C-alpha positions in Angstrom: -6.0 -29.1 -13.6 -9.2 -28.1 -15.8 -7.9 -24.9 -17.9 -10.3 -23.3 -20.6 -11.3 -20.5 -22.6 -14.7 -20.7 -21.2 -13.1 -20.2 -17.2 -10.8 -17.0 -18.5 -13.6 -15.7 -20.0 -15.3 -16.2 -16.8 -13.2 -13.7 -14.9 -11.7 -10.1 -14.7 -13.6 -9.9 -18.6 -16.9 -8.4 -17.8 -17.0 -5.5 -15.4 -20.7 -4.3 -15.2 -22.3 -2.4 -12.7 -25.7 -2.8 -11.0 -27.1 -0.9 -14.6 -25.6 -3.7 -16.9 -23.1 -1.2 -18.4 -19.3 -2.1 -18.7 -16.9 -0.5 -15.9 -13.4 0.8 -16.7 -10.4 0.1 -14.1 -10.7 4.4 -14.0 -14.1 4.1 -12.7 -13.3 1.3 -9.9 -10.1 3.2 -8.9 -12.3 6.0 -8.4 -14.7 4.4 -5.9 -11.8 2.7 -4.4 -10.5 6.5 -3.5 -13.7 7.6 -2.1 -14.3 4.5 -0.3 -10.7 4.9 1.3 -12.3 8.8 2.7 -14.2 7.0 5.3 -11.1 5.2 6.9 -9.5 7.4 9.7 -5.9 9.1 7.9 -4.0 7.3 9.6 -5.1 3.6 8.6 -5.4 4.9 4.9 -1.8 4.5 3.9 -1.5 0.2 4.3 -4.5 0.0 1.8 -3.5 2.5 -0.6 0.2 0.6 -0.2 -1.5 -2.3 -1.5 -4.1 -0.9 -3.4 -2.8 -3.1 -7.1 -3.5 -6.1 -5.4 -7.3 -4.7 -3.8 -7.8 -3.4 -7.3 -7.2 -6.5 -9.2 -9.5 -8.2 -6.4 -12.5 -5.7 -7.0 -12.4 -6.5 -10.6 -12.1 -9.7 -10.3 -15.4 -10.3 -8.0 -17.1 -7.5 -10.4 -16.2 -9.8 -13.1 -17.3 -13.0 -12.3 -20.5 -12.6 -10.9 -23.7 -10.9 -12.0 -24.5 -7.5 -10.9 -26.3 -7.8 -7.2 -24.4 -11.1 -6.9 -23.8 -12.3 -2.7 -20.7 -12.4 -2.0 -19.1 -14.2 1.5 -15.9 -13.1 2.3 -14.2 -15.0 4.6 -11.5 -13.8 7.2 -11.8 -10.1 5.5 -10.3 -7.6 7.8 -10.4 -4.3 7.0 -10.3 -4.4 3.6 -11.8 -1.8 1.1 -12.7 -5.2 -1.1 -15.7 -5.3 0.5 -17.0 -1.9 0.8 -16.1 -0.7 -3.0 -18.0 -4.0 -3.9 -20.7 -2.8 -2.2 -20.7 0.7 -3.8 -20.8 -1.4 -7.1 -24.3 -2.8 -5.9 -22.8 -6.7 -4.9 -24.5 -7.7 -1.5 -21.3 -8.3 0.5 -20.8 -10.3 4.2 -17.9 -10.5 5.7 -16.8 -12.3 8.8 -13.4 -12.0 10.7 -12.8 -11.8 14.1 -10.6 -8.3 13.9 -8.2 -9.7 16.3 -5.1 -9.2 14.5 -3.0 -6.3 16.1 -3.3 -3.7 13.3 -7.4 -4.2 13.8 -7.4 -2.6 17.2 -7.3 1.1 16.1 -10.4 2.7 14.6 -11.5 -1.0 14.3 -15.4 -0.2 15.1 -15.2 3.4 13.1 -13.8 1.4 9.8 -16.7 -1.1 10.2 -18.8 1.5 10.8 -17.9 2.5 7.8 -18.7 -0.7 6.0 -22.1 -1.2 7.5 -23.5 2.3 6.3 -22.1 1.4 2.7 -24.1 -1.6 2.9 -21.5 -4.6 3.8 -22.9 -6.9 6.5 -20.3 -7.1 9.2 -20.4 -10.8 11.2 -17.9 -10.5 13.8 -16.1 -13.7 15.1 -14.5 -17.1 14.2 -15.3 -18.0 10.7 -15.8 -21.8 12.1 -18.2 -20.7 15.0 -20.1 -18.1 13.3 -23.9 -18.6 12.3 -24.1 -16.6 8.8 -26.8 -14.6 8.2 -28.5 -16.2 4.9 -32.0 -17.8 4.7 -32.3 -21.4 4.0 -32.6 -20.9 0.7 -30.5 -18.1 -0.3 -27.4 -18.6 -2.6 -24.0 -17.3 -2.7 -22.5 -16.3 -5.8 -19.2 -15.9 -4.5 -17.0 -16.9 -1.5 -13.1 -15.3 -1.4 -10.6 -16.2 0.7 -7.7 -13.7 0.9 -5.0 -14.3 2.7 -6.5 -15.7 5.8 -6.3 -19.6 5.4 -3.0 -19.5 5.9 -3.4 -18.1 9.6 -6.3 -21.1 10.2 -5.2 -23.6 13.5 -7.8 -25.7 12.1 -9.0 -27.5 8.8 -11.3 -25.3 6.4 -12.3 -28.9 4.8 -15.8 -29.0 6.6 -16.1 -25.2 6.0 -15.5 -25.0 2.7 -17.9 -28.2 2.0 -20.5 -26.6 3.8 -20.3 -23.4 2.4 -20.0 -24.3 -1.3 -23.2 -26.3 -0.9 -24.3 -22.8 -0.6 -23.2 -21.9 -3.6 -25.3 -21.1 -6.8 -24.7 -22.9 -9.9 -21.8 -21.4 -11.9 -20.9 -19.8 -8.4 -17.3 -19.3 -7.7 -15.0 -19.7 -5.1 -11.7 -17.9 -4.7 -8.9 -18.7 -2.1 -5.5 -16.4 -2.7 -2.8 -17.3 -0.7 1.0 -16.4 0.1 2.9 -19.5 -2.2 5.2 -21.6 0.1 7.4 -22.6 -3.1 7.8 -19.5 -4.5 11.1 -18.7 -6.3 12.3 -16.4 -4.0 11.8 -19.2 -0.7 13.6 -21.7 -3.0 16.7 -20.0 -3.3 16.8 -18.7 0.0 16.6 -22.1 1.4 19.6 -23.0 -1.0 21.1 -20.3 0.5 20.1 -21.3 4.4 18.1 -18.1 4.9 14.7 -19.1 4.8 12.2 -19.2 8.2 8.9 -19.9 8.4 8.3 -16.7 10.3 10.1 -14.4 12.7 11.0 -15.2 16.1 9.3 -12.4 17.6 5.6 -12.8 15.9 5.7 -16.4 17.7 7.6 -16.1 20.4 7.2 -12.8 21.7 3.2 -12.9 21.2 0.8 -14.8 23.6 -1.3 -15.9 20.6 0.3 -16.2 17.7 -1.7 -14.9 14.4 1.2 -15.9 11.7 1.4 -18.4 9.0 0.5 -21.8 10.0 0.6 -23.5 6.6 1.4 -21.7 3.6 0.0 -23.9 0.5 1.5 -24.4 -3.2 -0.6 -24.7 -6.2 -1.0 -28.8 -5.6 -2.1 -28.1 -2.3 -4.9 -25.6 -3.6 -6.0 -28.5 -6.4 -5.9 -31.0 -3.9 -8.6 -28.1 -2.1 -10.7 -28.1 -5.3 -11.0 -31.9 -5.9 -11.8 -32.3 -2.6 -14.9 -30.0 -2.8 -16.2 -31.6 -6.5 -16.0 -28.5 -8.0 -17.1 -28.8 -11.6 -14.2 -26.6 -13.3 -10.8 -24.7 -11.1 -8.0 -23.0 -12.1 -4.7 -21.6 -10.6 -2.7 -18.3 -11.1 0.1 -16.7 -9.9 0.3 -13.0 -9.1 3.3 -11.7 -7.7 2.3 -8.1 -5.3 5.0 -8.9 -2.5 7.7 -7.3 -5.5 5.9 -4.2 -5.9 5.6 -3.7 -2.1 9.4 -4.6 -1.0 11.7 -2.0 -0.1 14.5 -3.1 -3.3 14.0 -0.3 -6.1 15.8 -2.2 -8.6 13.5 -5.1 -7.5 10.3 -3.0 -8.3 11.5 -1.5 -11.3 11.9 -4.8 -12.9 8.8 -6.0 -12.0 7.1 -5.3 -14.9 9.3 -7.4 -16.7 9.5 -9.8 -14.4 5.7 -10.5 -13.3 4.2 -11.5 -16.3 7.1 -14.2 -17.0 6.9 -15.4 -13.3 2.7 -15.8 -14.3 3.9 -18.4 -16.8 4.5 -21.1 -13.7 2.0 -20.4 -11.0 3.8 -22.5 -9.1 7.1 -19.8 -8.9 4.8 -16.6 -7.8 4.8 -15.0 -4.3 0.9 -15.0 -4.6 -1.4 -18.0 -5.4 -5.2 -18.1 -6.4 -7.6 -21.0 -6.6 -10.6 -20.0 -8.8 -13.3 -22.8 -8.5 -16.5 -23.0 -10.1 -19.5 -25.2 -9.0 
């Protein structure tokens, strides 16, 4: 696995807006809050709750690609990631079938809001839609956050085709839950680890849960199969900050940095690959 200072500098260290000026986290948070005002009030709470993760992803996108760059976000859902990036001048296209139960409420209203701030919305199965790019148009960032683990088909051909459209130095960025995180390892030893809730599989006409959660080695396998010139896998621990246990939340600022030293123990893992 390739790990080097050049790649470390590539992500999260150059936050520049369309005028080439450096942006602070406070500026990004301000735009995030502004974008959320365009959501129906009932739909804002879940995104506020996940703001630590979403803001981190936004900072990453703004830091990894040039001002005005092209972003393709697969399985985007209704996350504020796309509209905030668009507000900072990135040209963002999202693809999703918007079929999850939590997307049914006010979905059209939110997508209208996305399009007003400059996001191109493609509704449909990521494997079957026609993307609105010209033959010579290149992509600077392909992002897939918390979506790949739900797919019932292999993404190998899709990823290969899309990576061919990456601009030189373009980034392929995938974030997934880690099937081998430390909580699941302990739960397995205690006999309490289940793949998913029975109700989510048995009681639903169509199962939309996790089909296969990767681990660090799986993400490295994907990167190598795509022939990316360099790649890295990083761990994060969003679930600890979102849980209901007050003691865990209190300890996370201490536990999180330690776990990040071993991505294979983290709750979430991210593949960054450079063409």
